C-alpha positions as CSV (number, residue, x, y, z in Angstrom):
1,M,56.7,88.1,54.0
2,L,57.2,86.4,57.4
3,G,56.8,89.7,59.2
4,I,53.1,89.9,57.3
5,V,52.6,86.3,58.3
6,A,53.4,87.1,62.2
7,W,51.1,90.2,62.0
8,I,48.1,88.0,60.5
9,V,48.6,85.1,63.5
10,A,49.0,87.7,66.1
11,L,45.5,89.4,64.9
12,L,44.0,86.0,65.0
13,L,45.1,85.3,68.4
14,F,44.2,88.4,69.4
15,F,40.6,88.6,68.1
16,P,38.8,86.5,70.5
17,I,40.4,89.2,73.5
18,F,39.0,92.3,71.4
19,W,35.4,90.6,70.6
20,M,35.3,90.0,74.3
21,A,36.2,93.3,74.9
22,I,33.5,95.0,73.1
23,T,31.0,92.7,73.7
24,A,31.4,93.5,77.7
25,F,30.6,97.1,76.9
26,K,26.9,96.1,74.9
27,S,23.8,95.6,76.0
28,E,22.4,92.0,76.4
29,G,20.3,92.8,73.3
30,Q,23.2,93.7,71.2
31,A,25.7,91.3,72.4
32,Y,24.4,88.8,69.8
33,S,24.9,91.1,67.2
34,T,28.3,91.8,65.2
35,L,28.2,95.4,65.5
36,L,31.6,97.2,65.6
37,F,30.3,100.6,66.1
38,F,27.7,101.0,69.2
39,T,26.7,103.2,72.1
40,P,29.1,101.6,75.2
41,T,27.3,101.0,78.3
42,L,28.6,100.0,81.8
43,E,25.5,97.9,82.4
44,S,26.9,94.5,82.4
45,F,29.6,95.8,84.8
46,G,27.4,96.9,87.4
47,E,25.1,93.7,87.1
48,V,28.6,91.8,87.8
49,F,29.5,93.8,90.6
50,A,26.1,93.9,92.3
51,R,25.8,89.9,91.8
52,S,29.1,88.6,93.0
53,N,32.0,89.8,95.3
54,Y,34.4,90.0,92.8
55,F,37.3,91.1,95.0
56,A,37.0,88.2,96.8
57,F,37.4,85.7,93.9
58,A,40.4,88.2,92.6
59,W,42.0,87.8,96.1
60,N,41.8,84.2,96.1
61,S,43.2,84.1,92.6
62,I,46.3,86.4,93.8
63,L,46.6,84.0,96.7
64,I,46.8,81.0,94.8
65,S,48.8,82.1,92.0
66,I,51.8,83.5,94.4
67,G,51.4,80.0,96.6
68,V,52.0,77.8,93.7
69,T,54.6,79.8,92.2
70,V,56.7,79.8,95.5
71,L,56.2,76.4,96.5
72,C,56.7,75.0,92.6
73,L,59.9,77.2,92.9
74,I,61.3,75.8,96.5
75,I,60.9,72.3,95.1
76,A,62.0,73.0,91.4
77,V,65.3,74.5,91.8
78,P,66.9,72.3,94.1
79,A,65.2,69.2,92.3
80,A,66.9,71.0,88.8
81,Y,70.2,71.7,90.5
82,A,70.5,68.1,91.5
83,M,69.9,66.6,88.3
84,A,71.9,69.6,86.1
85,F,75.1,69.4,88.4
86,F,75.2,65.6,89.4
87,P,73.3,63.9,87.0
88,T,72.9,60.1,86.9
89,K,72.1,57.3,84.3
90,K,68.5,57.6,85.3
91,T,68.0,61.8,85.0
92,Q,66.9,61.5,81.6
93,Q,64.5,59.1,82.2
94,I,63.2,60.7,85.4
95,L,62.8,63.9,83.5
96,L,60.7,62.3,80.7
97,W,58.5,60.5,83.2
98,M,57.9,64.0,85.1
99,L,57.0,65.5,81.9
100,S,54.6,62.3,81.1
101,T,52.7,63.1,83.8
102,K,51.2,66.0,82.1
103,M,49.9,63.9,79.4
104,M,47.4,62.4,81.9
105,P,43.8,63.4,81.7
106,S,42.9,65.3,84.9
107,V,39.5,63.9,85.0
108,G,41.0,60.5,85.4
109,V,42.3,61.3,88.9
110,L,39.3,63.7,89.8
111,I,37.3,61.6,91.9
112,P,40.3,60.1,93.9
113,I,41.5,63.3,94.8
114,Y,38.1,64.9,95.3
115,V,37.6,62.2,97.8
116,L,40.8,62.5,99.5
117,W,40.5,66.3,99.7
118,K,37.4,66.1,101.4
119,N,38.5,63.6,104.1
120,V,41.7,65.4,105.1
121,G,39.6,68.9,104.8
122,L,41.1,70.4,101.9
123,L,38.3,70.9,99.9
124,D,37.1,74.4,99.2
125,T,40.5,75.8,100.8
126,V,43.1,77.9,99.1
127,S,45.7,75.2,100.6
128,G,44.2,72.6,98.7
129,L,44.1,74.3,95.2
130,V,47.6,75.4,95.9
131,I,48.7,71.7,96.3
132,V,47.0,70.4,93.3
133,Y,48.1,73.3,91.3
134,T,51.5,72.8,92.3
135,L,51.8,69.0,91.6
136,M,50.1,69.8,88.2
137,N,52.5,72.3,87.1
138,L,56.1,71.1,89.0
139,P,57.4,69.3,86.3
140,I,57.3,72.3,83.6
141,A,59.0,74.4,86.4
142,V,61.3,71.7,86.6
143,W,62.2,71.2,83.1
144,M,62.7,75.0,82.4
145,A,64.7,75.5,85.6
146,Y,66.9,72.2,84.7
147,T,67.1,73.7,81.1
148,Y,68.2,77.0,82.3
149,F,70.8,75.4,84.9
150,C,72.5,73.1,82.1
151,E,73.8,76.5,80.4
152,I,75.8,77.6,83.6
153,P,79.2,76.7,83.4
154,R,80.2,73.9,86.2
155,D,83.5,76.1,87.1
156,I,81.8,78.7,88.6
157,L,80.2,76.2,91.2
158,E,83.4,74.4,91.8
159,A,85.0,77.6,92.4
160,G,82.4,78.2,95.1
161,R,82.8,75.0,96.8
162,I,87.0,75.8,96.9
163,D,85.8,78.6,98.9
164,G,83.9,76.6,101.2
165,A,80.4,77.4,100.1
166,L,78.0,74.9,101.3
167,T,75.1,73.4,98.7
168,W,72.5,75.8,99.9
169,Q,75.1,78.7,99.4
170,E,75.7,77.5,95.9
171,I,72.0,77.5,95.3
172,V,71.0,81.1,96.5
173,F,74.0,82.6,96.3
174,L,76.1,81.5,92.7
175,L,73.1,79.6,90.8
176,V,69.8,81.7,91.1
177,P,71.7,84.9,90.7
178,M,73.2,83.7,87.3
179,A,69.8,82.0,86.4
180,L,67.7,84.8,87.6
181,P,66.1,85.7,83.8
182,G,64.9,81.9,83.7
183,I,63.7,81.5,87.0
184,A,61.7,85.1,86.6
185,S,60.3,83.5,83.3
186,T,59.5,80.1,85.0
187,A,57.9,82.0,87.9
188,L,55.6,84.1,85.4
189,L,54.6,81.2,83.6
190,L,53.5,79.7,86.6
191,V,51.6,82.4,87.8
192,I,49.7,82.6,84.6
193,M,48.9,78.8,84.3
194,A,47.7,78.9,88.2
195,W,45.6,82.1,87.0
196,N,44.1,80.4,84.1
197,E,43.4,77.0,85.8
198,A,39.6,76.1,85.7
199,F,39.2,72.2,85.6
200,W,40.4,72.0,89.5
201,S,38.9,75.1,90.8
202,I,35.6,74.3,89.4
203,N,35.5,70.7,90.8
204,L,37.5,71.4,94.3
205,S,35.9,75.0,95.3
206,S,32.4,76.4,95.5
207,S,32.7,79.7,97.7
208,H,35.2,80.3,100.2
209,A,38.5,79.6,97.8
210,A,36.8,80.2,94.6
211,P,39.2,82.0,91.9
212,L,38.5,84.0,89.2
213,T,37.6,81.0,87.0
214,V,34.8,79.9,89.0
215,F,33.8,83.4,88.9
216,I,33.4,83.1,84.9
217,A,32.1,79.7,85.2
218,S,29.2,81.4,87.8
219,Y,27.5,83.0,84.6
220,S,26.8,79.7,82.7
221,S,23.2,78.7,83.8
222,P,20.5,76.6,82.8
223,E,18.8,79.3,81.5
224,G,21.7,79.9,79.0
225,L,24.6,82.5,78.3
226,F,24.3,85.9,78.9
227,W,26.8,86.9,76.7
228,A,27.5,90.8,77.5
229,K,27.4,89.7,81.5
230,L,29.6,86.4,80.9
231,S,32.2,89.0,78.4
232,A,32.3,91.6,81.1
233,A,33.1,89.2,83.9
234,S,35.6,87.5,81.9
235,L,37.2,90.7,80.7
236,L,37.4,91.6,84.7
237,A,39.2,88.1,85.3
238,V,41.5,88.4,82.6
239,A,42.4,92.0,82.6
240,P,45.0,91.5,85.5
241,I,47.0,88.7,84.3
242,L,47.1,90.6,80.6
243,I,48.4,93.5,82.3
244,V,51.0,91.4,83.9
245,G,52.1,89.8,81.0
246,W,51.8,92.9,78.8
247,V,54.3,94.8,81.4
248,S,56.9,91.7,81.8
249,Q,56.9,90.5,78.3
250,K,60.7,91.9,77.8
251,Q,61.4,89.5,80.7
252,L,59.8,86.6,79.9
253,V,61.1,86.8,76.3
254,R,64.4,87.0,77.6
255,G,64.0,84.1,80.3
256,L,62.6,81.8,78.1
257,T,65.9,82.5,75.2
258,F,68.1,82.3,78.3
259,G,71.4,80.5,77.2
260,A,70.0,80.2,73.4
261,V,72.4,82.4,72.1
262,K,76.0,82.2,73.7
């Protein structure tokens, strides 16, 4: 029974992607119909490539996702290490405060960040988006790394200290290899969140640093939505991250369940 329920939920979640994919291969006239059988056409893909430089948007998405992931891990791993192995009375409060910042609506700080980024020259730049995305995703990265680190026995690090290991050597040579599945899953999640982020990219970029989320939004116009072209653009935007998620699903699941079973 649970297997049937799981399949139903999976199909419901997959259906929007399936419908977007088949709509992308329809003509603009057929896009508004519910036809499942039709003659596929690449007309919408041709118009998308003719109208926009898809690869420029994709390259920006790659740079932003990699930059956010690396910067988040560089900050989150030492922070999680300190809180997991040298906790204080305020550690849990700090963690809860960090997580509470995710509950604040992004639009509430849009204007201050927009003005600040404009004044310091970070508006419509890859580095500007990387900083914003990092600030937005850092609480999740710290929480996940902290959870994984709490599962590692302290005796191993103490043995490293007895052998003369410095703090950075403990993190790099002992902690990170042991928590590698968890860190890898954190990195994959950070890539996915950075790739899919739309609010900040649409408001803080226009041309030079615009990622694929801006590429999709450009197909919404005052004249209306052109569903076939919008679906083609959306499929081109989500296809890379879908492939990455599909290929790395075992590692992602392994990392998310790291330390759950002893």
